PASEBA-1860 file (N, C-alpha, C; in nm, 3 decimals):
! residues 28
1> MATEKILV> -18.529/7.826/-2.689/-18.502/7.962/-2.736/-18.459/7.957/-2.882 ~ -18.509/8.047/-2.961/-18.478/8.050/-3.103/-18.336/8.101/-3.125 ~ -18.270/8.050/-3.226/-18.136/8.097/-3.258/-18.139/8.218/-3.349 ~ -18.253/8.245/-3.413/-18.265/8.361/-3.498/-18.269/8.487/-3.413 ~ -18.219/8.595/-3.471/-18.223/8.723/-3.401/-18.292/8.825/-3.490 ~ -18.367/8.913/-3.427/-18.434/9.022/-3.498/-18.390/9.152/-3.434 ~ -18.341/9.244/-3.515/-18.300/9.375/-3.467/-18.409/9.475/-3.501 ~ -18.462/9.539/-3.399/-18.565/9.642/-3.418/-18.504/9.776/-3.380
9> VDDDTNIC> -18.505/9.869/-3.473/-18.451/10.003/-3.447/-18.565/10.102/-3.466 ~ -18.602/10.168/-3.358/-18.709/10.267/-3.363/-18.689/10.363/-3.248 ~ -18.719/10.488/-3.268/-18.701/10.587/-3.162/-18.821/10.596/-3.069 ~ -18.925/10.519/-3.098/-19.044/10.517/-3.013/-19.037/10.395/-2.922 ~ -19.015/10.418/-2.794/-18.999/10.305/-2.701/-19.127/10.224/-2.688 ~ -19.244/10.286/-2.705/-19.369/10.211/-2.696/-19.380/10.108/-2.808 ~ -19.340/10.146/-2.929/-19.342/10.054/-3.042/-19.244/9.940/-3.018 ~ -19.126/9.972/-2.970/-19.025/9.868/-2.943/-19.076/9.771/-2.837
17> ELLRLYLE> -19.137/9.820/-2.734/-19.189/9.734/-2.628/-19.302/9.645/-2.681 ~ -19.389/9.701/-2.762/-19.499/9.624/-2.820/-19.444/9.513/-2.910 ~ -19.348/9.546/-2.995/-19.287/9.445/-3.082/-19.217/9.337/-3.000 ~ -19.150/9.378/-2.892/-19.081/9.280/-2.806/-19.181/9.181/-2.748 ~ -19.295/9.229/-2.703/-19.396/9.141/-2.645/-19.449/9.043/-2.749 ~ -19.479/9.092/-2.869/-19.528/9.004/-2.976/-19.424/8.900/-3.013 ~ -19.299/8.944/-3.028/-19.193/8.851/-3.071/-19.164/8.747/-2.964 ~ -19.164/8.787/-2.837/-19.142/8.691/-2.729/-19.256/8.589/-2.725
25> KEGY> -19.377/8.634/-2.750/-19.491/8.544/-2.753/-19.476/8.439/-2.863 ~ -19.415/8.480/-2.976/-19.393/8.389/-3.088/-19.268/8.304/-3.071 ~ -19.191/8.328/-2.966/-19.075/8.244/-2.938/-18.941/8.300/-2.980 ~ -18.936/8.429/-3.012/-18.808/8.490/-3.048/-18.742/8.552/-2.928
END
């Protein structure tokens, strides 16, 4: 698990979910 953290702030839950999937795929 990566020690870096990324904070995503967006009012669109679809965008947040999409970003979460991409970031998890990359190991974040």
